[in-house]
C-alpha positions in Angstrom: 78.4 81.2 131.4 76.7 84.5 132.1 75.0 85.5 128.9 71.5 86.7 127.8 69.8 84.9 124.9 66.9 86.3 122.9 64.6 83.6 121.6 62.3 84.7 118.8 59.8 82.2 117.7 56.0 82.3 117.1 55.5 78.9 118.6 55.2 79.3 122.4 56.0 75.6 123.0 59.3 75.8 121.1 60.2 78.9 123.1 59.4 77.1 126.3 61.6 74.1 125.3 64.5 76.3 124.4 64.1 78.5 127.5 64.1 75.5 129.9 67.3 74.1 128.2 69.2 77.4 128.3 68.2 78.4 131.8 69.2 75.0 133.0 72.7 75.9 131.8 72.7 79.2 133.7 71.9 81.4 130.7 69.4 84.2 130.9 66.5 84.2 128.5 64.2 86.9 127.0 61.5 86.1 124.4 59.7 87.5 121.4 56.7 86.0 119.5 57.4 87.6 116.1 60.0 89.6 114.1 58.8 93.1 115.1 58.9 92.2 118.8 62.3 90.6 118.3 63.7 93.9 117.1 62.1 95.8 119.9 63.4 93.4 122.5 66.9 93.4 120.9 67.0 97.2 121.2 65.8 97.1 124.8 68.0 94.4 126.2 71.1 94.1 124.0 71.3 90.3 124.3 74.5 88.4 123.8 73.0 86.0 121.1 69.7 85.7 119.2 67.9 82.5 118.3 65.7 83.4 115.4 63.0 81.4 113.8 63.1 81.9 110.0 59.3 81.6 109.5 57.9 84.3 111.9 55.1 86.8 111.2 55.7 90.5 111.4 59.1 90.2 109.7 60.7 86.8 109.5 64.0 85.8 110.9 65.9 86.7 107.8 64.5 90.2 107.8 65.4 90.6 111.5 68.9 89.5 110.8 69.3 91.9 108.0 68.1 94.8 110.2 70.4 93.9 113.1 73.4 93.4 110.8 73.1 97.0 109.7 74.5 98.2 113.1 75.5 95.1 115.2 77.5 91.9 115.0 75.6 90.1 117.8 75.7 86.4 117.1 72.6 84.9 115.4 71.5 81.3 115.3 68.6 80.5 112.9 65.8 78.0 113.4 63.8 76.7 110.6 61.2 73.9 109.9 62.2 74.2 106.1 65.0 71.8 105.3 66.0 73.8 102.3 69.7 74.3 101.5 69.0 77.7 99.9 67.5 79.0 103.1 70.4 77.7 105.1 73.0 79.3 102.8 71.0 82.6 102.6 70.9 82.7 106.4 74.6 82.3 106.7 75.4 84.7 103.8 73.4 87.6 105.4 75.2 87.2 108.7 73.9 84.3 110.6 76.4 82.3 112.7 74.7 78.9 112.6 71.5 77.1 111.4 69.5 74.4 113.2 66.6 72.6 111.5 63.4 71.7 113.3 62.8 69.3 115.0 66.0 69.8 117.0 67.7 68.3 120.0 67.7 70.8 122.9 71.1 69.5 124.0 72.5 70.1 120.5 71.0 73.6 120.4 72.5 74.4 123.7 75.9 73.1 122.6 75.8 75.2 119.5 74.8 78.3 121.5 77.8 77.8 123.9 80.1 77.3 120.9 78.9 80.6 119.3 79.3 82.4 122.5 82.8 81.0 123.0 83.9 82.1 119.6 82.3 85.6 120.0 83.9 86.2 123.4 86.8 88.6 123.3 90.2 87.2 123.9 91.4 88.0 127.3 94.2 90.6 127.4 97.6 88.9 128.1 99.1 89.5 131.4 101.9 92.0 131.4 105.3 90.2 131.8 107.0 90.7 135.1 110.6 89.6 135.7 111.7 88.9 139.2 115.0 87.8 140.6 116.0 88.2 144.3 114.9 91.7 145.3 114.9 92.9 141.7 111.7 93.4 139.6 111.5 94.4 136.0 108.3 95.2 134.1 109.4 95.3 130.5 106.1 96.8 129.0 106.2 99.7 131.5 110.0 100.0 131.3 110.1 100.0 135.0 112.8 98.5 137.4 112.6 98.2 141.2 115.1 97.0 143.7 113.7 96.1 147.1 110.5 98.1 146.2 112.3 101.3 145.3 112.5 102.5 141.6 115.8 102.1 139.9 116.9 104.2 137.0 118.5 102.3 134.1 119.2 103.5 130.6 117.4 101.7 127.8 120.6 99.7 127.0 121.1 98.8 130.7 117.4 97.9 131.0 117.6 95.5 128.0 120.8 93.8 129.3 119.4 93.4 132.8 116.1 91.9 131.4 118.2 89.5 129.3 120.3 88.4 132.3 117.1 87.7 134.3 115.5 85.8 131.5 118.5 83.7 131.3 119.2 83.5 135.0 120.2 79.8 134.9 122.8 80.4 132.2 125.9 82.5 131.4 125.1 85.2 128.8 127.9 86.0 126.3 128.8 89.5 125.6 127.6 89.2 122.0 124.2 88.1 123.2 123.9 91.1 125.6 124.9 93.4 122.8 122.3 91.8 120.4 119.6 92.2 123.1 120.5 95.9 123.9 121.2 97.2 120.4 118.8 95.0 118.3 120.6 96.2 115.1 123.5 94.8 113.1 125.9 97.2 114.9 129.3 96.1 116.1 129.8 96.8 119.8 133.1 96.0 121.4 133.4 93.9 124.5 134.7 96.9 126.4 131.4 98.8 125.7 129.4 95.9 127.2 131.8 95.8 130.2 131.2 99.5 130.8 127.4 99.0 130.8 127.7 96.1 133.2 129.9 98.3 135.5 127.3 101.0 135.5 124.5 98.5 136.4 126.5 97.1 139.2 127.2 100.6 140.5 123.5 101.6 140.4 122.5 98.3 142.1 125.1 98.8 144.8 123.9 102.4 145.5 120.4 101.0 145.7 121.7 98.6 148.5 122.2 95.4 146.5 124.7 92.8 147.3 126.5 90.9 144.4 124.2 91.5 141.3 126.2 90.4 138.2 128.9 87.8 138.2 131.7 87.8 135.6 132.5 84.4 134.1 136.0 85.1 132.7 136.2 84.2 129.0 132.6 83.5 128.7 130.3 86.3 129.8 128.1 87.3 132.6 125.5 85.7 135.0 122.9 87.3 137.2 124.0 87.2 140.9 121.7 86.9 144.0 120.4 90.5 143.7 119.4 90.7 147.4 119.9 93.6 149.7 123.5 93.6 151.2 122.1 93.6 154.7 120.7 90.1 154.0 124.2 88.7 154.2 124.7 88.6 150.4 
């Protein structure tokens, strides 16, 4: 876990204990001995998380939190020797993410830091869907189709039908299902219209060099064929 933690506590021994525990877990650490220094170090270093002692001189941890929350949502974990529920509730209400009382277990503190960092981490962007079958590749989000590496121009309706056939490549797809995938509205489409679209797709794939691309299953619907270049013996 590559993150920088700002420890703000006026007790150097406590800072040392926390620093040792965090560094051992691969985290980077910067320190401050009071509230004013904590604000300065925060501005200079933009840490990923702050550990703030509530009872610091030169602005206590609560004041530091209030100031930071004016412009930033950086996670904050409070430390306090006071076992007062009101302090704990106030710390969370003004924007703290967690609260640990002193004395504390370094292992528990590290576990809480990791949990906060994990919650604060942005969700990874989902990988764009890519549909592949034989020499055919479809990228739905980009609305791109390639056959054997070369772009293939399909109309939006043809594109939707082809994507449906690939997604269901192990099954026969009924005409009604192809119509629903392509038109997406409660519109009646005749079987002849679907057949016409399928003929156009077959022709475009054949012109691109494909062997058998879409098989007709009489009385049922259509199934995707090998979709490999004709020269491959398809």
